[in-house]
C-alpha positions in Angstrom: -21.0 -96.5 -14.7 -22.1 -97.8 -11.3 -23.7 -95.5 -8.8 -22.2 -95.8 -5.3 -24.8 -95.8 -2.5 -25.0 -92.7 -0.4 -24.6 -93.2 3.3 -27.9 -92.5 5.1 -26.4 -89.6 7.1 -25.7 -87.9 3.8 -29.0 -88.8 2.1 -31.8 -86.2 1.7 -33.8 -85.5 4.8 -36.9 -87.1 3.3 -35.0 -90.3 2.8 -33.7 -90.3 6.3 -37.2 -89.7 7.6 -38.7 -92.5 5.4 -36.1 -95.0 6.7 -36.8 -94.0 10.3 -40.6 -94.4 9.7 -40.1 -97.8 8.0 -38.0 -99.0 11.0 -40.6 -97.7 13.5 -43.5 -99.4 11.6 -41.7 -102.7 11.2 -41.0 -102.8 14.9 -44.7 -102.7 15.6 -45.1 -106.1 13.9 -48.6 -105.2 12.6 -50.2 -106.6 9.5 -49.2 -104.7 6.4 -52.8 -103.7 5.7 -53.1 -102.0 9.1 -49.8 -100.1 8.5 -50.9 -99.0 5.0 -54.3 -97.9 6.3 -52.6 -95.8 9.0 -50.3 -94.3 6.5 -53.2 -93.2 4.3 -54.7 -91.5 7.4 -51.5 -89.7 8.2 -51.0 -88.6 4.5 -54.6 -87.2 4.3 -54.1 -85.4 7.6 -50.8 -83.8 6.5 -52.3 -82.8 3.2 -55.3 -81.1 4.9 -53.0 -79.3 7.3 -50.7 -78.1 4.6 -53.6 -77.0 2.4 -54.9 -74.9 5.2 -51.7 -73.0 5.6 -50.9 -72.8 1.8 -51.0 -69.2 0.7 -54.0 -68.5 -1.5 -53.3 -66.9 -4.8 
């Protein structure tokens, strides 16, 4: 059985966001190492922000 691709508009929101981010980053034409370093910073920032609002318990 072959899985048919899901149109982007019907894909999960995190897939849509990932595709948008990939396109944005590719348009910058920066070295991959710079983009990956920036993504690490963004990920760490979001993890800190969500940890601060996560209910304790």
